[in-house]
C-alpha positions as CSV (number, residue, x, y, z in Angstrom):
1,X,213.7,51.4,19.0
2,X,213.1,47.8,17.8
3,X,210.2,47.6,19.4
4,X,208.0,51.0,21.3
5,X,204.6,49.1,21.6
6,X,206.4,46.6,23.7
7,X,209.0,48.9,25.1
8,X,205.7,51.5,25.8
9,X,204.0,48.1,27.0
10,X,206.9,47.3,29.6
11,X,207.8,50.8,31.0
12,X,204.0,51.3,31.9
13,X,204.3,48.1,33.8
14,X,207.0,49.3,35.2
15,X,205.8,52.3,36.2
16,X,202.8,51.3,37.6
17,X,204.7,48.9,39.5
18,X,206.9,51.0,41.3
19,X,204.0,53.6,41.9
20,X,202.3,50.5,43.5
21,X,205.8,49.2,46.3
22,X,206.2,53.3,46.8
23,X,203.0,53.9,47.9
24,X,202.9,50.5,50.4
25,X,205.8,51.4,51.7
26,X,204.8,54.8,52.5
27,X,202.1,53.5,54.4
28,X,203.6,50.9,55.8
29,X,206.2,53.6,57.0
30,X,203.0,56.1,58.3
31,X,202.1,52.9,60.5
32,X,204.7,51.9,61.1
33,X,205.7,55.0,63.5
34,X,203.0,56.9,63.9
35,X,200.1,55.0,66.4
36,X,196.3,54.6,65.1
37,X,195.1,57.6,67.1
38,X,198.4,60.7,65.8
39,X,197.3,59.1,62.4
40,X,193.8,60.4,62.8
41,X,195.0,63.7,64.3
42,X,196.7,64.7,62.1
43,X,194.5,62.9,58.7
44,X,195.3,65.7,56.2
45,X,198.8,65.9,57.1
46,X,199.8,62.5,58.6
47,X,202.5,62.4,56.2
48,X,204.6,65.3,57.4
49,X,204.2,64.0,60.7
50,X,205.8,60.5,59.9
51,X,208.1,62.5,59.1
52,X,209.2,64.6,62.5
53,X,210.4,61.2,64.7
54,X,213.2,60.4,62.0
55,X,214.2,64.6,61.5
56,X,212.3,66.2,63.7
57,X,210.7,69.9,63.0
58,X,212.5,70.1,59.9
59,X,211.1,66.8,58.0
60,X,208.3,68.2,59.1
61,X,208.1,71.1,57.2
62,X,210.2,69.2,54.3
63,X,207.6,67.1,53.8
64,X,204.7,69.7,53.7
65,X,206.6,71.7,50.8
66,X,207.1,68.5,49.4
67,X,203.0,68.1,50.1
68,X,202.3,71.3,48.4
69,X,204.9,71.2,44.8
70,X,202.5,68.5,44.1
71,X,199.8,69.1,44.9
72,X,200.4,72.3,42.3
73,X,202.0,70.4,39.8
74,X,199.6,67.4,39.7
75,X,196.4,71.0,39.6
76,X,199.4,72.0,36.6
77,X,199.2,68.3,34.9
78,X,195.6,67.5,35.1
79,X,194.1,71.0,33.7
80,X,196.8,71.2,30.7
81,X,195.5,67.7,29.9
82,X,191.8,68.1,30.1
83,X,192.1,71.1,27.6
84,X,194.2,69.6,25.0
85,X,192.3,66.6,25.3
86,X,189.1,69.2,24.5
87,X,191.2,70.9,22.3
88,X,192.3,68.1,19.9
89,X,188.7,66.9,19.7
90,X,187.3,70.1,18.7
91,X,189.9,69.7,15.9
92,X,188.6,66.0,15.4
93,X,185.0,67.8,14.4
94,X,182.9,66.3,17.6
95,X,183.0,69.3,19.6
96,X,181.8,73.0,18.4
97,X,184.4,74.9,16.2
98,X,185.0,78.0,18.6
99,X,187.0,75.3,21.3
100,X,189.7,75.4,18.5
101,X,189.9,79.0,19.3
102,X,193.5,79.8,20.9
103,X,193.7,83.0,23.7
104,X,197.3,84.7,24.6
105,X,198.8,81.9,22.5
106,X,196.6,79.2,24.3
107,X,193.8,77.5,23.7
108,X,190.4,79.0,25.2
109,X,189.5,76.0,27.1
110,X,192.9,76.9,29.3
111,X,192.2,80.2,30.2
112,X,188.5,79.2,31.0
113,X,189.4,76.1,33.5
114,X,192.2,78.2,35.3
115,X,189.5,81.3,35.9
116,X,187.1,78.1,36.9
117,X,189.5,76.7,39.0
118,X,191.2,80.2,40.9
119,X,187.1,80.9,41.7
120,X,186.8,77.0,43.5
121,X,189.9,78.1,45.3
122,X,188.9,81.3,46.7
123,X,185.4,80.7,47.7
124,X,184.4,77.0,47.7
125,X,185.7,74.3,51.0
126,X,187.3,72.2,48.7
127,X,186.5,69.9,51.1
128,X,183.2,69.6,50.2
129,X,184.4,69.2,46.8
130,X,186.3,66.9,47.3
131,X,184.1,64.7,48.7
132,X,182.3,65.1,45.8
133,X,184.8,64.0,43.6
134,X,185.5,60.7,45.5
135,X,181.7,59.5,45.5
136,X,181.5,56.4,43.5
137,X,178.1,55.1,41.8
138,X,177.7,51.8,43.2
139,X,176.2,49.2,40.9
């Protein structure tokens, strides 16, 4: 690779622009196919409801499955990213040494984070957690 910094910057810009275009396209698709009252009624599954007019019940099912896979993949990616950052901070001396310990060939943070995540999913109302997570601080 001649200039990895330049290539990385170009790749990131292209990826961000692609995702922006994808989100805008999906938004126009949903608002173009469904009236506002149906979008509000469907709120959590509006994208799956959007696939119904074009692809019928099968489109709804496929979009629902895609949403489940996307959610699981996002949780998985975030779980590993956060625990790896914690581990690297401990290795660099920014956290107590106890965070460097491994449990079953995995960082201890991964096991603890997974246990907490499972407890949240099983025993708490996730809409409240999502609401708290989306609160923005006005400055």
